[in-house]
Every structure is written in structure tokens, then in C-alpha cells.
C-alpha positions in Angstrom: -0.1 -0.2 -0.4 1.4 3.2 -0.9 0.2 7.1 -0.2 0.2 10.2 -1.7 -0.9 13.8 -1.1 -3.6 15.6 -2.9 -4.6 19.2 -2.7 -8.1 19.5 -1.3 -10.4 20.1 -4.2 -13.3 21.7 -1.5 -15.0 24.8 -2.0 -15.0 27.3 0.5 -11.5 27.0 1.8 -10.7 30.7 2.6 -7.0 31.1 0.6 -5.6 32.9 3.5 -5.4 29.4 4.9 -2.7 27.5 2.8 -2.4 24.7 5.6 -6.2 23.9 5.3 -5.5 23.7 1.9 -4.2 20.6 1.7 -5.5 16.7 3.2 -4.2 13.1 3.4 -5.6 11.0 1.1 -5.4 7.5 1.4 -4.6 6.4 -2.2 -4.6 2.2 -2.6 -1.9 1.7 -5.4 -0.5 -2.1 -5.7 1.1 -3.0 -9.6 -1.1 -5.3 -11.2 1.6 -6.7 -13.0 3.8 -7.8 -9.7 2.8 -11.1 -9.9 3.4 -11.7 -13.8 7.2 -10.1 -12.9 7.4 -13.6 -10.7 6.3 -15.6 -13.8 9.2 -13.8 -15.9 11.3 -16.5 -14.4 9.8 -19.4 -16.9 12.0 -17.3 -19.4 14.6 -19.8 -19.2 12.7 -22.6 -20.0 12.2 -21.9 -23.5 15.3 -23.6 -24.1 14.7 -26.6 -21.7 11.5 -26.8 -23.4 11.9 -28.5 -26.5 14.7 -30.7 -25.6 12.6 -32.0 -22.6 9.2 -32.8 -24.8 11.6 -34.0 -27.3 13.4 -36.5 -24.4 9.7 -37.0 -23.7 8.7 -38.2 -27.1 11.3 -38.5 -30.0 9.1 -36.4 -31.8 11.7 -33.7 -33.3 9.1 -31.2 -34.3 8.6 -30.6 -30.7 12.3 -29.1 -30.6 10.2 -26.1 -32.4 7.5 -25.5 -29.8 9.7 -22.4 -28.2 10.6 -20.9 -31.5 6.7 -21.2 -32.1 6.0 -19.6 -29.4 7.9 -16.8 -29.2 7.5 -15.7 -32.7 4.3 -16.5 -33.4 2.5 -17.1 -30.3 3.5 -14.1 -27.9 2.6 -11.9 -31.3 -0.8 -13.1 -31.3 -1.0 -12.9 -27.7 0.0 -9.7 -27.7 -2.7 -8.9 -30.5 -5.8 -10.6 -28.3 -4.7 -9.0 -24.7 -4.1 -5.5 -26.1 -1.8 -2.4 -24.7 -1.5 -1.4 -20.6 -0.9 2.4 -20.7 -1.7 3.1 -17.0 1.5 4.8 -15.3 2.4 4.4 -11.6 1.3 7.1 -9.8 4.4 9.9 -9.1 3.6 9.8 -5.4 4.8 6.2 -5.1 7.7 6.3 -7.2 10.4 6.1 -5.3 8.7 3.1 -2.8 7.9 1.3 -6.2 11.3 1.8 -7.1 12.9 0.8 -3.4 10.7 -2.4 -2.9 13.3 -6.0 -3.0 10.9 -7.9 -4.9 11.7 -6.9 -8.1 15.3 -6.4 -8.5 15.4 -9.7 -6.6 13.8 -11.1 -10.1 16.2 -9.6 -12.1 18.7 -11.2 -9.9 17.7 -15.0 -10.4 17.5 -14.1 -13.8 21.4 -14.1 -14.5 21.6 -18.0 -12.8 18.3 -18.6 -14.3 19.7 -17.8 -18.0 23.5 -20.1 -17.2 22.1 -22.8 -16.6 19.4 -22.9 -19.4 22.3 -22.2 -21.9 24.6 -24.8 -20.3 21.5 -27.2 -20.6 20.9 -26.4 -24.3 24.5 -26.9 -25.0 24.9 -30.5 -22.9 21.3 -31.2 -25.0 22.9 -30.5 -29.0 26.2 -32.6 -27.7 24.9 -35.7 -26.3 22.0 -36.5 -29.0 22.3 -36.7 -32.7 19.9 -34.5 -34.3 18.9 -33.6 -37.7 19.7 -30.6 -39.5 16.3 -29.2 -38.5 16.3 -30.5 -35.4 20.0 -28.7 -35.1 18.6 -25.3 -36.3 15.3 -25.5 -33.5 17.1 -25.7 -30.1 20.2 -23.1 -31.8 17.1 -20.8 -32.7 15.4 -21.3 -28.8 18.9 -21.0 -27.2 19.6 -17.5 -29.0 16.3 -16.4 -28.0 17.9 -17.1 -24.3 20.4 -15.7 -24.9 19.0 -12.5 -26.1 17.0 -12.2 -22.8 20.5 -13.1 -21.1 21.2 -9.3 -23.2 18.0 -7.8 -21.9 18.6 -8.6 -18.5 22.4 -7.3 -18.9 20.7 -4.0 -20.2 18.6 -3.7 -16.8 21.6 -4.3 -14.8 23.8 -2.5 -16.5 22.4 0.4 -15.9 22.1 0.2 -12.0 24.6 2.2 -9.5 25.7 -0.9 -7.4 28.8 -2.8 -7.7 26.9 -6.0 -7.4 24.3 -5.7 -10.1 26.4 -4.0 -12.5 28.7 -7.6 -12.1 25.5 -9.5 -12.6 25.0 -7.7 -16.1 28.7 -8.7 -16.7 28.0 -12.3 -15.8 24.8 -12.9 -17.6 26.2 -11.1 -21.1 29.0 -13.7 -21.0 27.7 -16.5 -22.2 27.2 -15.1 -25.6 30.3 -12.9 -25.6 28.4 -9.7 -25.4 29.7 -8.3 -22.8 31.1 -4.5 -24.6 27.5 -4.3 -24.7 27.4 -3.2 -21.3 30.3 -0.3 -22.2 29.1 0.7 -25.2 25.1 0.9 -24.7 25.6 2.9 -21.4 28.3 5.4 -22.4 28.0 5.1 -25.9 24.5 4.6 -27.4 23.2 6.7 -24.6 24.9 9.4 -25.5 24.7 9.2 -29.2 20.8 7.9 -29.7 18.7 8.8 -32.6 22.0 10.7 -34.3 24.3 9.9 -37.8 26.9 9.7 -35.1 25.2 6.4 -33.6 25.4 3.0 -34.3 23.0 1.7 -33.1 20.4 4.1 -34.1 18.8 3.2 -37.4 18.4 5.0 -40.3 15.1 5.5 -42.7 15.6 3.1 -45.8 18.0 0.8 -43.8 17.6 -2.5 -43.6 18.1 -4.6 -40.9 21.1 -6.3 -42.9 23.0 -3.3 -43.6 22.0 -2.2 -40.1 23.5 -5.1 -38.7 26.6 -5.3 -40.6 26.6 -1.4 -39.4 25.7 -1.9 -36.0 27.7 -5.1 -34.5 31.0 -4.1 -35.6 30.3 -0.3 -35.0 29.3 -1.1 -31.2 32.4 -3.4 -30.8 34.7 -0.1 -32.0 32.9 2.4 -29.7 32.9 0.0 -27.1 36.8 -0.3 -27.3 37.4 2.9 -27.6 35.4 4.1 -24.8 36.9 1.5 -22.7 40.4 2.7 -24.0 40.3 6.0 -23.2 38.8 5.1 -19.6 41.9 2.9 -19.2 44.0 5.9 -20.0 42.5 8.5 -17.9 43.0 6.0 -15.0 47.0 5.4 -16.6 46.2 1.7 -16.7 46.7 -0.3 -19.6 44.2 -1.1 -22.3 44.4 -4.8 -21.7 44.3 -4.1 -17.7 41.6 -6.2 -15.8 39.9 -2.9 -14.6 39.2 -2.7 -18.3 35.0 -4.0 -18.3 35.7 -5.1 -22.3 38.8 -7.7 -20.6 36.8 -8.7 -17.5 33.7 -10.2 -19.6 35.9 -11.2 -22.0 37.8 -13.7 -19.9 34.4 -14.9 -18.5 33.5 -15.6 -21.9 36.6 -17.6 -22.8 36.1 -19.3 -19.5 32.6 -20.4 -19.9 33.5 -21.8 -23.2 36.4 -23.4 -22.7 34.8 -25.6 -19.7 32.4 -26.5 -22.3 34.9 -27.6 -24.9 36.8 -29.6 -22.4 33.5 -31.1 -21.2 31.1 -32.2 -24.2 34.4 -31.8 -27.1 35.6 -29.2 -29.3 32.3 -30.4 -31.1 30.0 -28.2 -29.4 31.7 -25.4 -30.4 29.5 -24.4 -34.0 26.4 -25.0 -32.0 27.4 -22.0 -29.6 28.7 -19.5 -32.1 25.6 -20.4 -34.1 23.4 -19.8 -31.0 25.4 -16.9 -29.6 24.8 -14.9 -33.3 21.6 -15.5 -33.1 20.7 -14.2 -29.1 23.3 -11.2 -30.6 21.5 -10.2 -33.6 18.2 -10.1 -31.1 19.6 -7.0 -29.6 20.6 -5.6 -33.6 16.7 -6.4 -33.9 16.1 -4.5 -30.7 18.0 -1.5 -31.4 16.8 -1.3 -35.3 13.0 -0.9 -33.9 13.9 1.8 -31.0 15.0 4.6 -33.1 14.1 3.4 -36.7 14.5 6.6 -38.8 14.3 9.3 -35.8 16.8 12.8 -35.4 17.6 14.7 -32.7 18.4 18.2 -33.8 21.5 19.8 -34.1 21.9 22.9 -32.3 23.5 26.0 -33.4 26.4 25.2 -30.6 27.0 21.9 -32.7 25.5 19.4 -29.8 22.2 17.9 -29.9 19.0 18.3 -28.6 18.2 16.5 -25.7 17.0 12.9 -26.0 13.4 13.5 -25.1 10.0 10.7 -25.4 9.6 11.4 -29.5 13.0 10.3 -30.1 11.8 6.4 -29.1 9.7 4.0 -30.6 7.5 2.5 -28.2 5.0 0.0 -27.5 2.5 -0.9 -24.7 1.5 -4.2 -25.7 1.5 -5.4 -22.8 2.3 -9.7 -22.9 5.6 -8.8 -24.6 6.4 -5.9 -22.4 6.4 -8.5 -19.4 8.6 -11.0 -21.4 10.9 -8.3 -21.6 10.5 -6.3 -18.5 9.3 -3.1 -19.7 11.8 -2.4 -22.5 9.4 -1.7 -25.1 8.7 1.8 -22.9 12.1 3.3 -24.2 10.9 6.4 -23.9 11.4 6.7 -20.0 14.3 4.3 -19.9 16.4 6.9 -22.5 15.3 10.1 -20.0 15.8 7.7 -16.8 18.3 5.3 -17.5 19.0 4.2 -14.0 15.2 3.8 -13.3 13.9 0.0 -12.6 11.9 -1.8 -15.0 8.8 -2.0 -12.6 8.6 2.1 -12.5 9.2 2.8 -16.6 6.1 4.8 -17.6 3.7 5.5 -20.5 4.8 9.0 -22.6 1.5 9.8 -24.5 3.7 12.1 -27.1 5.9 8.9 -28.0 5.4 7.0 -31.5 3.6 4.3 -30.6 4.8 0.9 -32.9 1.2 -1.5 -33.9 2.7 -4.5 -32.2 4.8 -5.9 -29.7 8.7 -6.4 -30.4 8.4 -10.2 -31.2 5.9 -9.5 -33.8 7.8 -6.5 -35.1 11.0 -8.1 -35.4 8.8 -10.8 -38.0 8.3 -7.6 -39.7 11.8 -6.2 -40.0 12.9 -9.3 -41.2 11.1 -8.8 -44.5 12.3 -5.0 -45.4 9.9 -4.5 -47.6 6.3 -4.9 -45.7 8.8 -2.7 -42.7 9.2 -0.1 -45.3 5.8 -0.3 -46.0 4.0 -0.2 -42.3 7.2 2.2 -40.9 8.3 4.5 -43.2 4.5 6.4 -43.7 4.2 6.3 -39.7 7.8 7.9 -39.3 6.6 10.7 -42.0 3.5 11.7 -39.9 5.2 10.8 -37.0 7.9 14.1 -36.9 4.9 15.8 -39.2 6.4 15.7 -42.4 9.8 17.9 -41.1 12.6 16.2 -42.9 15.0 17.8 -40.3 13.9 15.4 -37.8 14.9 12.0 -40.0 17.4 10.1 -39.5 17.6 8.6 -42.9 20.5 6.1 -45.2 22.7 9.2 -46.6 23.1 7.4 -50.2 19.5 7.3 -50.0 18.2 10.5 -48.4 17.4 12.4 -51.7 15.4 9.6 -53.3 13.7 8.5 -49.8 12.6 11.9 -49.1 11.4 12.7 -52.7 9.5 9.3 -52.4 7.3 10.8 -49.5 7.1 14.6 -50.7 9.5 15.8 -48.5 12.2 18.2 -49.4 16.0 17.3 -48.2 17.3 20.2 -46.0 20.4 21.0 -47.0 
């Protein structure tokens, strides 16, 4: 139960008595999604569900059920269940943020995701599967690795050393530890500008974005951490380097898996990790597609505001992703915990949740047909507010009846 103060609206109270002009009103508030966040810990079962069903039935097709659940079931559930635009009252935010229930759930996801990743590696190494069965387990494990990055994103923004170390641990299975540096200190600074490799552009397919985002993010992360080490008077390869730390954790985990399961597990680890990291690329692609922050006369970019991020309030995918889809509030308040993230009316809204948008983005022609007109309308046909592919800028603006600014 949380309480807040509200000025009395009772008529007849003299304005010369300000103390009498406020009353304490008890306003009950309970997070309606409180119990469902606990169910989020079932997400790691996605990697185990297919293999367990296969072990029980010996039917290879059962390995595809987790994949169908994520990429077909969740988008359908989003459309059926709909959106939730409710926000917690401002007065209860400090108490809601401090509630240990929510952070313990995020903490517990770290060992569960490690167990799921290791179990999947054991399963493919110890069972002879046809190529399509192996593909199913690879995709399902990659989805779990994507959840690793999502939890690493949530924990990596926190100020405490414990949670930041948990973030490094959960990013390690798929060798994406540099995200801890690149996202916090690079993407949040450069978001929605041409300088950001993690912000997609109008007319840029997800596959072209992949070739720019993955290497660009790694280069930016290494540059940022190298500069930090130099400022501390340490070697760029110092053990104080966050990227070196996460790389050593990844190396240790994979070395143990290979020693235990044999070198034959290595192609699976590489393929599953790529798909996991591609899930982050997919999220980055849809979160800021085509949106530009304008450059000010002093050469800086305008502050990041709610309209610089695409959002989705679809209930089911927000539950699965710990409110990642309330992305505008995240950029405005990076340390705010998932249960406190708010909806903004002025933020541009995606037509469905992330999992449905992922599928749409994988077919560029459909993506451009759906999202390009939505982007142009969202910026009120102002080309200065569009981040477009440089090589296609004139053609893209002409297609939408826009005049490219100088």
C-alpha cells in the first residue's frame, strides 16, 4: 500500500489558510503486474522446453515449439491481450523503485539463464539431431541469449557494483560483454543521431543495419574503455577494463563447455550466440528507426526526449521483456527500474510488440511499407527530424514528398 498527498478540492476554503488547503488522502496502489513479473522467470524454460519434450516423445518437431511460441504465439497474444498504458503515480515511485521484490527477480534470472544456456549445449552435444532439429535448438537458445542481453541491459544501468557485476556475468554466455560499455556510455549519448551505430536510419534494412551496428558497437565500446583506461593511467588490456573482464568470463565458460562436451559443441555455441546477439540488433533496429535529434547552433544535439524512441505498450511482450518497450522513459531515466518505467502520450507507438516487429523487420519491403509512412507522419513531415540513409536520402525524401534540408 502506497500513499500520496493531493491538494483538497473542497470549495469554500479561504485562500489565506494554505495549511487548510491540503488534506492527506489515502490512495491505494498496487502494481497489477506484480505477480506476473515473477512468472518472467519461466522464460529460461524456453531453451529447456523443446529438448525436454523431445526426450519425452522422441519427436523432433517438438523442438520447434519454443520457437513458435516466441515468434508466433507472443505476437498473437499481444494482439489479443492488447495494451496497458497505465503509469504508477508519481508519489509512489520512490517506494516502488526501492521494493526489493522486483530486483530479486532480475537477479535470479542470471543463474537461470546460465543454466538454460549450459543445458542446451549439453543437449545438442549428447544427442544426434537432424539439421532442422539442431536449427530449432539453436534459435531457441539464441532467444534465451537475447534475454541474457535484456537482463544485462536492466542490471547494467544500476549504480551498485553487485548489479553491474551480475550484468557482466549474464552477458558472458554469448560473448556480448562489450554491450555493458557501449550501450551505457555510447548509445545513450549518441542515440537518434547519425553518429550512433545502434540507431537505424530511414531506408536502411535490418541486414544493412546489422553490418553497421555490430562492428560499430564493438569499435565504440573498445574506444570508450581504452580512453577510460588511459585516464586512469592503466594499460588498455588491464584487468580493470570492463571488456577484458567480460571476455575472460566468456572464454572461461566456453573453455569449460568444450572440455566437457567436446570441440563439436563449438559451432552450436557460435551459431546460438550470433542469433542471441542478432536479437539485440533487432531491438536496436526498431527502437529508434529513422528518428533524428536535431543539431543545435552550438554544435550539440538536442536532449533526448520521449519522441526520439519508438514505444510499445503491448502487455504480453512488455511482461516478457521487463518493460524494455517503454523505451522513451528508459532514455530519460536510465537508472529507473523496469517496474517504474512509464508511458508517454507524445512517444511514437509501434503497431505491435517487439516480437511481432522483429518478424516484420526481417522482411524489409513489408517493414518499409508499414513504418516509413508512420515515421513521416510522426515527425509532422519535417525532414530535419528524420535520420535517413545518406546514399538514399534524396530519393527517400522525394518518395514521401519531402524536401531534403541542406
